[in-house]
C-alpha positions as CSV (number, residue, x, y, z in Angstrom):
1,X,0.0,0.0,0.0
2,X,1.4,3.4,-0.9
3,X,0.9,6.6,1.0
4,X,0.2,9.9,-0.8
5,X,1.4,12.4,1.8
6,X,4.2,14.8,0.9
7,X,7.5,14.2,2.8
8,X,10.1,17.0,2.6
9,X,13.8,16.2,3.0
10,X,17.0,18.0,2.2
11,X,19.9,19.9,3.7
12,X,19.7,22.6,6.4
13,X,18.4,25.9,5.2
14,X,16.7,24.4,2.1
15,X,13.3,25.6,3.3
16,X,11.7,22.4,4.5
17,X,9.8,23.8,7.5
18,X,8.8,27.0,5.6
19,X,7.6,25.1,2.5
20,X,5.9,22.5,4.7
21,X,3.9,25.1,6.5
22,X,2.8,26.7,3.2
23,X,1.8,23.3,1.8
24,X,-0.1,22.5,4.9
25,X,-2.0,25.8,4.8
26,X,-2.7,25.6,1.1
27,X,-3.9,22.0,1.3
28,X,-5.8,22.5,4.6
29,X,-4.0,19.7,6.3
30,X,-1.6,19.5,9.3
31,X,2.2,19.9,9.1
32,X,4.2,17.5,11.2
33,X,7.8,18.6,11.7
34,X,10.1,16.0,13.0
35,X,12.2,18.7,14.7
36,X,9.2,19.5,16.9
37,X,8.3,16.0,17.9
38,X,11.4,13.9,17.8
39,X,12.4,14.3,21.5
40,X,9.6,12.2,22.9
41,X,10.4,9.5,20.3
42,X,14.1,9.6,21.3
43,X,13.2,9.2,25.0
44,X,11.1,6.1,24.1
45,X,14.4,4.3,23.4
46,X,16.7,5.8,26.1
47,X,17.6,9.3,25.1
48,X,18.9,11.3,28.0
49,X,18.9,15.1,28.0
50,X,21.6,15.3,30.7
51,X,23.9,13.1,28.6
52,X,23.2,15.2,25.5
53,X,24.2,18.3,27.4
54,X,27.4,16.7,28.7
55,X,28.4,15.5,25.3
56,X,27.8,19.0,23.8
57,X,29.9,20.6,26.6
58,X,32.8,18.1,26.2
59,X,32.8,17.4,22.5
60,X,30.8,20.2,20.9
61,X,28.0,20.1,18.4
62,X,29.5,17.2,16.4
63,X,29.4,15.0,19.5
64,X,25.8,15.9,20.1
65,X,24.9,15.1,16.4
66,X,26.6,11.7,16.8
67,X,24.5,11.0,19.9
68,X,21.3,12.0,18.1
69,X,22.0,9.7,15.2
70,X,21.4,6.7,17.4
71,X,17.7,7.7,17.8
72,X,16.8,9.2,14.4
73,X,15.7,6.0,12.7
74,X,13.3,5.2,15.5
75,X,11.9,8.8,15.5
76,X,11.3,8.7,11.8
77,X,9.6,5.3,11.8
78,X,7.4,6.5,14.7
79,X,6.4,9.9,13.3
80,X,5.5,8.4,9.9
81,X,3.4,5.6,11.6
82,X,1.7,8.0,14.1
83,X,0.5,10.6,11.6
84,X,-1.5,10.5,8.3
85,X,-3.0,13.0,6.0
86,X,-0.4,15.6,6.6
87,X,2.7,17.2,5.2
88,X,5.9,15.9,6.8
89,X,9.2,17.8,7.1
90,X,11.9,15.5,8.4
91,X,14.8,17.9,9.0
92,X,18.2,17.4,7.6
93,X,20.2,15.3,10.0
94,X,17.8,12.5,10.7
95,X,17.7,11.4,7.1
96,X,21.5,10.9,6.7
97,X,23.3,7.9,8.2
98,X,26.7,6.5,8.1
99,X,25.4,3.1,9.3
100,X,23.9,0.7,6.7
101,X,21.4,-0.9,9.1
102,X,20.0,2.6,10.1
103,X,20.0,3.7,6.5
104,X,18.0,0.6,5.5
105,X,15.4,1.3,8.2
106,X,14.8,4.8,6.9
107,X,14.6,3.5,3.3
108,X,11.9,1.0,4.4
109,X,10.0,3.7,6.4
110,X,9.9,6.0,3.4
111,X,9.3,3.3,0.8
112,X,5.5,3.5,0.9
113,X,5.5,7.3,0.2
114,X,4.9,8.3,-3.4
115,X,6.1,11.9,-2.8
116,X,9.5,12.2,-1.0
117,X,10.5,15.7,-2.1
118,X,14.1,16.8,-1.8
119,X,14.4,20.6,-1.6
120,X,17.6,22.1,-3.0
121,X,18.4,25.6,-4.1
122,X,19.7,24.5,-7.5
123,X,20.2,21.4,-9.7
124,X,23.9,22.3,-9.6
125,X,25.4,20.9,-6.4
126,X,28.0,23.6,-6.1
127,X,25.5,26.4,-6.5
128,X,23.3,24.7,-3.8
129,X,26.2,24.5,-1.5
130,X,27.0,28.2,-2.1
131,X,23.4,29.3,-1.4
132,X,23.1,27.1,1.7
133,X,26.4,28.4,3.1
134,X,25.1,31.9,2.7
135,X,21.8,31.1,4.3
136,X,23.5,29.5,7.3
137,X,26.4,31.9,7.7
138,X,25.1,33.0,11.1
139,X,25.9,29.6,12.5
140,X,29.6,29.6,11.5
141,X,31.7,29.2,14.6
142,X,28.8,28.0,16.7
143,X,27.6,24.7,15.4
144,X,29.9,24.1,12.5
145,X,33.1,23.4,14.3
146,X,34.9,23.7,11.0
147,X,32.6,21.1,9.4
148,X,31.0,22.0,6.1
149,X,27.4,20.9,6.7
150,X,26.1,22.4,3.5
151,X,28.5,20.3,1.3
152,X,28.0,17.2,3.4
153,X,24.2,17.2,3.1
154,X,24.1,18.3,-0.6
155,X,26.6,15.6,-1.6
156,X,25.3,12.8,0.6
157,X,23.7,10.0,-1.3
158,X,21.0,9.2,1.2
159,X,19.1,12.4,0.4
160,X,19.3,11.7,-3.3
161,X,18.4,8.0,-3.1
162,X,15.4,8.5,-0.8
163,X,13.9,11.3,-2.9
164,X,11.2,10.6,-5.5
165,X,11.3,14.2,-6.7
166,X,13.7,17.1,-6.6
167,X,12.4,20.6,-6.3
168,X,14.7,23.6,-6.7
169,X,13.9,26.7,-4.8
170,X,16.5,29.4,-5.7
171,X,14.9,32.1,-7.8
172,X,11.4,31.0,-6.8
173,X,9.3,32.5,-4.0
174,X,8.1,30.1,-1.3
175,X,4.6,30.4,-2.7
176,X,5.9,29.4,-6.2
177,X,7.8,26.5,-4.7
178,X,4.7,25.4,-2.9
179,X,2.6,25.6,-6.0
180,X,5.2,23.6,-8.0
181,X,5.2,20.8,-5.4
182,X,1.4,20.7,-5.3
183,X,1.3,20.5,-9.1
184,X,4.0,17.8,-9.4
185,X,2.6,15.6,-6.7
186,X,-1.1,15.9,-7.6
187,X,-1.6,16.7,-3.9
188,X,-5.1,18.3,-4.5
189,X,-6.2,15.1,-6.2
190,X,-5.3,12.8,-3.4
191,X,-7.0,15.1,-0.9
192,X,-10.2,14.9,-3.1
193,X,-9.9,11.2,-3.2
194,X,-9.8,10.8,0.6
């Protein structure tokens, strides 16, 4: 059985939450943002806030991200199972794994969805990286720790492999991007068919 909901993935600062909100309003359905609900799912399998704080203090943001990665597959599986008839935005980090078993779990969780939309500024990876670096420049020196998050997420195969559709946002307004996604996914039709 396939699922018709729109799932937004892509790198940080690609506009997933913004576009997700616009899609939800335009379609008259809820938006479910993994960044808003993941913490309870993390805690279901042993996530500890105090350990997260300690890891961040000792090892910086990269240590914290490594800790989060243990819980992301479970959170994605749960959020997709718990919610229907909505627009999902899954954040950037939870989709990308360096572990094959976790990667396979995410692939299986997303397999029923017809519309896994990867948002990128441009079809040119170098241009996407440039735009995303510009959008995220305020984080340089805080979360980056010298790591190029934009290049990592744009170039990572997980985002590309999981997507059923790429939508490019640079040069388009959020409303135009929203309209393009609705047209390319036939979202209004599946809502009428409900």
